[in-house]
C-alpha positions in Angstrom: 50.1 -5.7 -52.3 49.1 -2.0 -52.2 50.2 0.3 -55.0 51.3 3.5 -53.2 51.1 6.6 -55.3 50.6 10.1 -53.9 49.6 8.5 -50.6 48.9 11.7 -48.6 46.0 12.7 -50.7 44.4 9.3 -51.3 42.0 7.2 -49.2 43.3 3.8 -48.4 40.9 1.0 -49.3 41.4 -2.6 -48.2 39.4 -5.2 -50.2 38.9 -8.5 -48.4 37.5 -11.3 -50.5 38.5 -15.0 -51.1 37.5 -14.7 -54.8 40.4 -13.7 -57.0 37.9 -12.6 -59.6 36.0 -10.4 -57.2 39.3 -8.8 -56.0 40.4 -8.1 -59.5 37.0 -6.6 -60.6 36.8 -4.3 -57.5 40.5 -3.4 -58.1 39.7 -2.4 -61.7 36.8 -0.2 -60.5 38.9 1.8 -58.1 41.9 1.9 -60.5 39.8 4.4 -62.4 39.6 6.7 -59.3 42.8 8.5 -58.5 41.8 9.4 -55.0 42.0 5.8 -53.7 45.0 3.6 -52.8 44.1 -0.1 -52.9 45.2 -3.2 -51.1 43.7 -6.7 -51.1 43.5 -9.7 -48.8 42.2 -13.2 -49.4 40.7 -13.8 -46.0 40.2 -12.4 -42.5 43.6 -13.4 -41.2 45.4 -11.7 -44.1 43.3 -8.6 -43.5 44.1 -8.4 -39.8 47.8 -8.8 -40.6 47.6 -5.8 -42.9 45.8 -3.4 -40.6 48.8 -1.9 -38.8 50.9 -1.6 -41.9 48.3 -0.4 -44.5 46.1 1.5 -42.0 43.0 1.4 -44.2 40.5 4.2 -44.2 37.8 1.8 -45.4 37.5 -2.0 -45.6 35.2 -3.9 -47.9 34.7 -7.3 -46.3 33.3 -10.5 -47.8 31.2 -12.6 -45.5 32.1 -16.2 -46.3 35.9 -16.9 -46.4 38.2 -19.7 -45.4 40.4 -19.6 -42.3 38.6 -16.6 -40.8 35.2 -15.4 -42.1 33.9 -11.9 -42.3 32.1 -11.8 -39.0 35.1 -12.9 -37.0 37.4 -10.5 -38.9 35.0 -7.6 -38.3 34.8 -8.4 -34.6 38.6 -8.1 -34.4 38.8 -4.9 -36.5 36.2 -3.2 -34.3 38.2 -4.0 -31.2 41.8 -3.7 -32.4 41.6 -0.8 -35.0 38.1 0.5 -35.6 37.5 1.8 -39.1 34.5 2.0 -41.5 33.7 -1.5 -42.8 31.3 -2.2 -45.7 30.1 -5.8 -45.8 29.8 -7.4 -49.3 27.1 -10.0 -49.0 25.3 -12.5 -51.2 21.7 -11.3 -52.0 20.2 -14.3 -50.2 18.3 -14.7 -47.0 21.4 -16.1 -45.3 23.5 -13.3 -46.6 21.0 -10.8 -45.2 21.0 -12.5 -41.8 24.8 -12.4 -41.6 24.8 -8.8 -42.7 22.5 -7.8 -40.0 24.7 -9.5 -37.5 27.7 -7.6 -39.0 25.9 -4.2 -38.6 25.3 -5.1 -34.9 29.1 -5.8 -34.6 29.9 -2.3 -36.0 29.9 -2.5 -39.8 28.7 0.9 -41.1 27.2 -0.2 -44.4 26.6 -3.2 -46.7 26.2 -3.9 -50.4 24.8 -7.0 -52.1 27.1 -8.9 -54.4 26.1 -8.8 -58.0 24.1 -11.8 -59.1 24.9 -13.9 -62.2 27.9 -13.2 -64.3 30.1 -10.9 -62.3 31.8 -9.2 -65.2 28.4 -8.3 -66.7 26.8 -7.2 -63.4 29.7 -4.9 -62.5 28.3 -2.0 -64.6 25.5 -1.6 -62.1 27.4 -2.7 -59.0 30.5 -0.5 -59.5 29.0 3.0 -59.1 27.0 2.0 -56.1 30.1 0.5 -54.4 32.2 3.6 -55.2 29.4 5.8 -53.7 29.3 3.8 -50.5 33.0 3.7 -50.1 33.3 7.5 -50.6 30.6 8.0 -47.9 32.3 5.6 -45.5 35.6 7.5 -45.7 33.8 10.3 -43.8 32.7 8.0 -41.0 34.8 7.8 -37.9 33.8 4.7 -35.8 34.1 5.2 -32.0 36.6 2.8 -30.4 34.3 2.4 -27.4 31.3 1.3 -29.4 31.9 -2.5 -29.3 33.0 -2.6 -25.6 30.0 -0.4 -24.6 27.6 -2.6 -26.5 29.0 -5.8 -24.8 28.6 -4.3 -21.4 25.1 -3.3 -22.2 24.2 -6.8 -23.5 25.7 -8.5 -20.4 23.8 -6.1 -18.1 20.6 -6.8 -20.0 21.1 -10.5 -19.7 21.7 -10.4 -16.0 19.0 -7.9 -15.1 16.3 -8.6 -17.7 13.8 -9.3 -14.9 14.3 -6.0 -13.0 16.0 -3.5 -15.3 13.3 -2.6 -17.7 13.7 0.3 -20.2 12.3 3.7 -19.0 9.7 3.7 -21.7 8.4 0.3 -20.5 8.2 1.6 -16.9 5.8 4.4 -17.9 3.1 2.2 -19.3 -0.4 3.5 -19.3 -3.7 1.9 -20.2 -3.8 1.1 -23.9 -6.4 2.7 -26.0 -9.3 0.7 -27.4 -8.4 0.8 -31.0 -10.9 -0.2 -33.6 -10.8 0.7 -37.3 -9.7 4.2 -36.6 -6.1 4.7 -35.6 -5.5 7.9 -33.6 -2.0 8.6 -34.8 1.2 7.3 -36.3 4.9 7.2 -35.6 7.0 7.6 -38.8 10.6 6.5 -38.7 13.4 7.1 -41.2 16.9 5.7 -41.2 19.7 4.7 -43.6 23.4 4.0 -42.9 23.7 2.5 -39.4 19.9 2.1 -39.3 19.3 -1.5 -38.3 21.0 -1.3 -34.9 19.4 2.1 -34.3 16.0 0.6 -35.1 16.7 -2.1 -32.6 17.5 0.4 -30.0 14.4 2.5 -30.6 11.8 -0.3 -31.2 13.2 -2.5 -28.5 12.4 0.1 -25.9 8.8 0.6 -26.9 6.4 -1.2 -24.4 4.1 -4.0 -25.5 1.0 -1.8 -24.9 2.3 1.0 -27.2 -1.0 2.1 -29.0 0.1 3.6 -32.3 1.3 1.9 -35.4 5.0 2.5 -36.3 6.0 2.8 -40.0 9.6 2.5 -40.9 11.4 3.5 -44.1 14.9 2.0 -43.8 17.0 2.4 -47.0 17.7 -1.2 -47.9 17.6 -3.7 -50.8 14.5 -6.0 -51.1 16.3 -9.2 -50.0 17.2 -7.6 -46.7 14.0 -6.0 -45.3 12.2 -9.3 -44.5 15.2 -10.7 -42.4 15.4 -7.2 -40.8 11.7 -7.4 -39.8 12.1 -10.9 -38.5 15.1 -10.0 -36.4 13.4 -7.0 -35.0 10.3 -9.0 -34.2 12.4 -11.4 -32.1 13.9 -8.5 -30.2 10.9 -6.2 -29.6 7.8 -6.4 -27.5 5.7 -5.2 -30.5 5.0 -7.4 -33.5 7.0 -6.4 -36.5 6.1 -7.0 -40.2 7.6 -6.4 -43.5 5.1 -4.5 -45.6 5.7 -6.6 -48.6 2.0 -6.6 -49.5 -1.1 -4.4 -48.6 -1.8 -4.7 -44.9 -4.5 -3.2 -42.8 -3.1 -0.6 -40.4 -3.5 -1.5 -36.7 -2.3 0.0 -33.5 0.7 -1.4 -31.6 2.3 -2.9 -34.7 5.5 -2.1 -36.6 5.7 -2.1 -40.4 9.0 -2.2 -42.2 8.9 -0.8 -45.8 9.8 -3.4 -48.4 13.3 -2.8 -49.9 13.8 -1.2 -53.3 10.2 0.1 -53.1 8.4 2.8 -51.2 6.0 2.4 -48.3 2.8 4.5 -48.3 -0.6 4.9 -46.6 -3.8 4.6 -48.5 -7.5 4.0 -47.8 -9.2 0.9 -49.1 -12.8 -0.2 -48.4 -13.1 2.3 -45.6 -9.9 1.2 -43.8 -6.4 2.6 -43.7 -3.8 0.3 -45.2 -0.1 0.4 -45.5 1.3 -1.0 -48.8 4.4 -1.2 -51.0 4.5 0.8 -54.2 7.0 1.1 -57.0 10.0 3.2 -56.1 9.4 6.8 -57.1 11.9 8.2 -59.7 11.4 11.5 -58.0 13.1 10.3 -54.8 16.7 9.2 -54.6 16.6 6.8 -51.7 14.2 3.9 -51.1 12.1 3.2 -49.2 11.6 6.9 -49.3 11.2 8.6 -45.9 9.9 11.8 -47.7 7.2 9.9 -49.5 6.1 8.0 -46.4 5.7 11.2 -44.4 3.8 12.9 -47.3 1.4 9.9 -47.7 0.7 10.0 -43.9 -0.1 13.7 -44.1 -2.8 12.9 -46.6 -4.7 10.9 -44.0 -3.7 12.4 -40.6 -3.6 15.9 -39.1 0.0 17.0 -38.2 -0.7 16.7 -34.5 -1.5 13.0 -34.9 2.0 12.3 -36.3 5.4 11.8 -34.7 8.4 11.8 -37.0 11.7 10.3 -36.0 14.8 10.8 -38.2 17.8 8.7 -37.4 21.3 7.9 -38.7 21.9 8.0 -42.4 23.6 9.7 -45.3 21.8 12.4 -47.3 18.7 14.4 -46.4 15.8 12.0 -47.0 12.9 13.0 -44.8 14.3 16.3 -43.6 12.1 18.5 -45.8 8.9 16.6 -45.1 9.5 16.4 -41.4 10.3 20.1 -41.2 6.9 20.8 -42.9 5.3 18.4 -40.4 6.8 20.3 -37.4 5.8 23.7 -38.8 2.2 22.4 -39.1 2.1 21.2 -35.5 3.4 17.7 -35.6 6.1 16.3 -33.4 9.6 15.5 -34.7 12.7 14.0 -33.1 16.2 14.0 -34.6 18.9 11.6 -33.4 21.8 13.4 -31.8 25.1 13.7 -33.6 26.8 12.0 -30.6 25.1 8.7 -31.3 24.4 8.7 -35.0 26.7 6.6 -37.2 26.2 9.3 -39.8 24.6 12.6 -38.9 23.3 13.3 -42.4 19.6 12.9 -42.4 19.0 14.0 -38.7 21.5 16.8 -39.1 19.6 18.2 -42.1 16.4 18.2 -40.0 18.1 20.1 -37.2 19.7 22.6 -39.6 16.3 23.2 -41.3 14.8 24.0 -37.9 12.5 21.1 -38.1 13.5 19.1 -35.0 11.4 19.7 -32.0 13.7 17.5 -30.0 17.3 16.3 -30.6 17.9 13.1 -28.6 20.6 10.5 -28.1 19.6 7.1 -29.5 18.9 5.5 -26.1 16.5 8.3 -25.2 14.4 8.5 -28.4 11.9 5.9 -27.3 11.1 7.8 -24.2 10.5 11.0 -26.2 8.2 9.1 -28.6 6.2 7.7 -25.6 5.9 11.2 -24.2 4.4 12.4 -27.4 1.9 9.6 -27.9 -1.2 9.9 -25.7 -2.6 6.6 -24.5 -6.3 6.7 -25.4 -6.7 10.3 -26.5 -5.4 12.9 -28.9 -3.4 15.9 -27.7 
């Protein structure tokens, strides 16, 4: 049951987990923070029953629970009483897969459960959880999000033969790409990023000629399932850059989680590769470091930077410099971003050439990318 003290000034956090130990440990973490009021539930059914009475500002939601699992509970929350939901998932391939489904359903963030002895791992887990919950308090999910997405998915299924995305309708002859790549698209995203990446990459046509490099803030166990999921949904092939790979046009490279993704030249060819996370950058894979590494090998006019939903300011400084030097930049509009942190910082710095709603970003990218020649 919730312990109600000084309710008006405290954020209400509902912790949903079938593990009594996990509920107790998370409760102990937030007991040390006076700005939170805590309630717990053992499964999805209990959580739904508490929504109207407790009215949580944030929910942390376990994935695997009896009676009603995390995905089913999340689906109901997003339809009945939308609020920020953070998925707490096992750091496994299956946990990552379910988490990506949860993000599509409307979860705003996720965190990997600590591995091994919980009581020992909480020292590292606790501050990250508190940070994510504090950030989530500031997010206000839109009630129409889920219904709108369902309508879009139904329409896409019915009209897949005739209703192609605008970007796909404007196909031009692809360039004959050899070892030299004429340009790059650099994408940065964080909180709310996986569904945004699907919306962007899913609208790029199969003959899109430039490579697309993505720095999505994510743990290592989640980026390969993300790449695999995007590869099934997109016309372009999608790879996790978990090892050094030769850069090729018309391919998407997702940065390996908990590391950084950079460009380099090896044996006369451009390659994309993972490198150890830089201590000089707070978020990883670092958007800032990706853009700076691309600038070392390409002129600004050969680069298109896209900054989408996410907390913080990663990428805003580097993309502002890119725009000042003649490169193209696109910031996701506040109206569609789950969190208008990173793109908002780019706009405020004067570094966004265009500000676009999520569904329109792919069309702007295609307008910037010349098929077969440099601008």
